[in-house]
N, C-alpha and C positions, 0 to 999 in steps of 0.2 A: 729700796735698799738708797742706805749712804753712802757722799762721793768718798769718805775712808771710806767704806767698807768696798764701794769699785774700784780705785785705787788698790788694795790692797790684794786681790782676786784678782789684776791682773799684772801685779806682782809672780801674784802668786803664780802663773796660768805662761808666764814669762820667762821664769825659772828654773818650771819645767820639762819647757818647750824647751831652752839649752842646754840641761841632762841629760836629757832624751838626744837630742843632735851631735851635743856632742862625745854621744855612746856610742851613735851610730857612722859618726865618721869613725871610731877605733876601730869598730866591730870590721867595719870594708873592706881596712889594712891588713883580715886576713883573705880576701873575699881571692880561692886559689886560680882567678880565671888569670887575676894579676902576672902569674909564674904563668902559668899553660901553653901563651901563645899558643902559635896554628894549632903545633902536634903534641901537644903536651895532658898527660892523663894522672890523674889524681879523683883518686876513692874514700871521701866520704865511711865508713865502715868502723864495725864495735863489737866485740868479741862476742856477745848473745846474739850476732842477725843471723842468723839461717841462711838467706838467699843471697846477707854477704858474702860469705865464706863459701853458699856455692857458685857469686860470677868470684873468689877470693882462684874457685879452682874451674876456672871455663877459664879468664886471665893466664889460667899458669900454661898449662893446656897450649895454647892457641897464640905464650906467649910473646902475651904482653906487656909490653915494660911499663912501669906505672909508679905511681907514690900512695902508699896508703897513709888517713890521716886520720887516726878514733876518737870517733868527739870525745870520751873519757877523759878525755886531754888534752891542758887546756889549748896545743894548740890544735886539734881537732874541733874541741866545741867553736874556738873563735871562726871558725876556717861555715862550719855548720849552721854556726850564727849568724856569718855574712850570709852565706847561703838561702838566707831564712828555710832551715831544717825541718822538713817535720816527720821524720822517718828516715833509717836507711837502705840501700846505699845513695849516696850519694852518687851521682861518677862527673867529672867535667871532663870531655876532650872541647880540647881546643877552646872554645871559648863557649859551648853548649853544652848542653847539665843537660844528665841526664836523672829522675828521680824512679826510684826503685830499681827490680830486672830488672830491668825489659829490654829482653834480650836482642827483640827488633832494630832495638832506635841504637841498640851499644852493637852491633855488627853496621850499620846502620853509617855509622857515625866513622868504626874502628875502617873499616876496610879500603877508604884512601888510603889512610893513615900505611896501608899493606898486610892488618891485619888482619887473619880469617877464622871468628869462634866456627868451635866446633859445634 
């Protein structure tokens, strides 16, 4: 490979790396953990998700106060990407991220906040 080809390749890699870094930095600003503190609750959800509906019903019965972000909206999508989402629901309780409908972990993290799940 010629020195000119190597230089062009290195420039292309640098440009790509810069673009990736900027994208990740922009998305990181939307991480729900930035606003939950130690006791806030955010649930990433989708209308089409049956487990999300079950969890929302469980939260309603237990009186859990939380913010729901639909991943099919811009705000929800950015939060989903910030958490490297691969499915829903994703629940942020304080600084803890619970992936999926994991009742045991939800109880474990909600109980210290005074919530009792059915």
